[in-house]
C-alpha positions in Angstrom: -2.9 -6.0 -2.7 -0.4 -3.1 -2.9 0.5 -0.7 -0.1 3.1 1.9 0.9 4.1 1.1 4.5 5.9 3.6 6.8 9.3 2.4 8.1 11.5 3.9 10.8 15.3 4.0 10.0 17.8 4.4 12.7 21.6 4.6 12.2 23.3 1.9 14.2 27.1 1.3 14.7 27.5 -0.7 11.5 24.0 -0.9 10.0 20.8 1.0 9.4 18.2 -0.5 11.7 14.6 -0.7 10.3 11.4 -0.9 12.3 8.1 -1.6 10.5 5.4 -0.5 12.9 2.4 -2.0 11.0 3.9 -5.5 11.2 5.9 -5.0 14.4 9.0 -6.4 12.8 12.7 -5.3 12.5 15.4 -5.8 9.9 18.6 -4.0 8.9 20.7 -3.0 5.9 24.2 -1.8 5.3 23.0 1.5 3.9 19.6 3.3 3.4 18.9 1.7 0.0 19.7 -1.8 1.4 17.7 -1.1 4.5 14.6 -0.1 2.4 15.0 -3.2 0.3 15.3 -5.4 3.4 12.2 -3.8 4.8 10.3 -4.4 1.5 11.4 -8.1 1.7 10.4 -8.4 5.4 7.0 -6.9 4.8 6.4 -9.1 1.7 7.3 -12.2 3.6 5.3 -11.3 6.6 2.3 -10.4 4.4 2.2 -13.7 2.4 2.6 -15.7 5.6 -0.4 -13.8 7.0 -2.4 -14.6 3.8 -1.4 -18.3 4.1 -2.7 -18.2 7.7 -5.9 -16.6 6.6 -5.1 -13.4 8.5 -5.8 -9.9 7.3 -2.8 -7.9 6.2 -2.8 -4.6 8.0 -3.5 -1.5 6.1 -0.6 1.0 5.9 -0.6 3.5 8.7 -0.4 7.2 8.0 3.2 8.3 7.8 2.4 11.4 9.9 1.0 9.3 12.7 4.1 7.1 12.7 6.4 10.2 12.7 4.5 11.5 15.7 4.9 8.2 17.6 8.4 7.3 16.6 10.1 10.3 15.1 13.3 11.6 16.8 16.1 13.7 15.3 18.3 10.7 14.7 15.6 8.7 12.8 14.3 8.9 9.3 10.6 8.0 8.6 9.9 7.0 5.0 7.6 4.8 3.0 8.3 1.4 1.3 5.9 0.1 -1.4 5.0 -3.6 -1.5 2.9 -5.5 -4.0 2.0 -8.7 -2.1 0.8 -10.5 -5.2 4.0 -9.7 -7.1 6.1 -10.6 -4.0 4.4 -14.0 -3.8 4.9 -14.7 -7.5 8.6 -13.9 -7.3 9.4 -15.5 -4.0 7.0 -18.3 -3.3 8.4 -20.9 -5.8 7.6 -24.1 -3.8 6.0 -26.7 -6.1 2.8 -28.5 -5.3 1.8 -31.8 -6.7 -1.5 -31.9 -8.7 -3.1 -34.9 -10.3 -4.1 -34.2 -13.9 -6.3 -36.5 -15.9 -5.3 -37.0 -19.6 -6.5 -39.4 -22.2 -4.0 -42.2 -22.3 -3.4 -41.7 -26.0 -2.4 -38.0 -25.3 -0.1 -39.0 -22.5 1.5 -41.6 -24.9 2.0 -39.0 -27.6 3.5 -36.4 -25.3 5.9 -38.9 -23.8 6.9 -40.2 -27.3 7.6 -36.6 -28.3 9.6 -35.9 -25.2 7.2 -33.2 -24.0 7.3 -32.3 -20.3 3.6 -32.2 -19.5 4.1 -30.3 -16.3 6.0 -27.5 -18.1 3.3 -27.3 -20.8 0.6 -27.1 -18.1 2.5 -24.3 -16.2 2.9 -22.4 -19.4 -0.8 -22.8 -20.3 -1.9 -21.7 -16.9 0.4 -18.6 -17.0 -1.0 -17.7 -20.4 -4.6 -18.2 -19.2 -4.0 -16.0 -16.2 -2.0 -13.4 -18.1 1.0 -13.9 -16.0 4.4 -13.3 -17.6 
């Protein structure tokens, strides 16, 4: 799922403070670009956590609605795009153990050739799923 979520940027003493209304979370950055990247990361992390917990990821609010609710002269309201599928692929790199059944002769040949069966399986799955 992809979405462009509104964020509220407020200049603090040393950082740009970011509020993400759709997730009710805060983060910060050293400048606007960093704050937007931190917001993208916070939204991505929150979203994949929600998916893991079988919760529905909120749809992005209308930026106009957010501006009406939170907009003040010292705040900037903008959008941050997030691709949750891509975020998970890049950041959720924990490994899981799977039992795979192979004929013993094939396992023997792979071991003799020094082939890492796990790496071959990962490569084949990525190819089958068209994941780069």
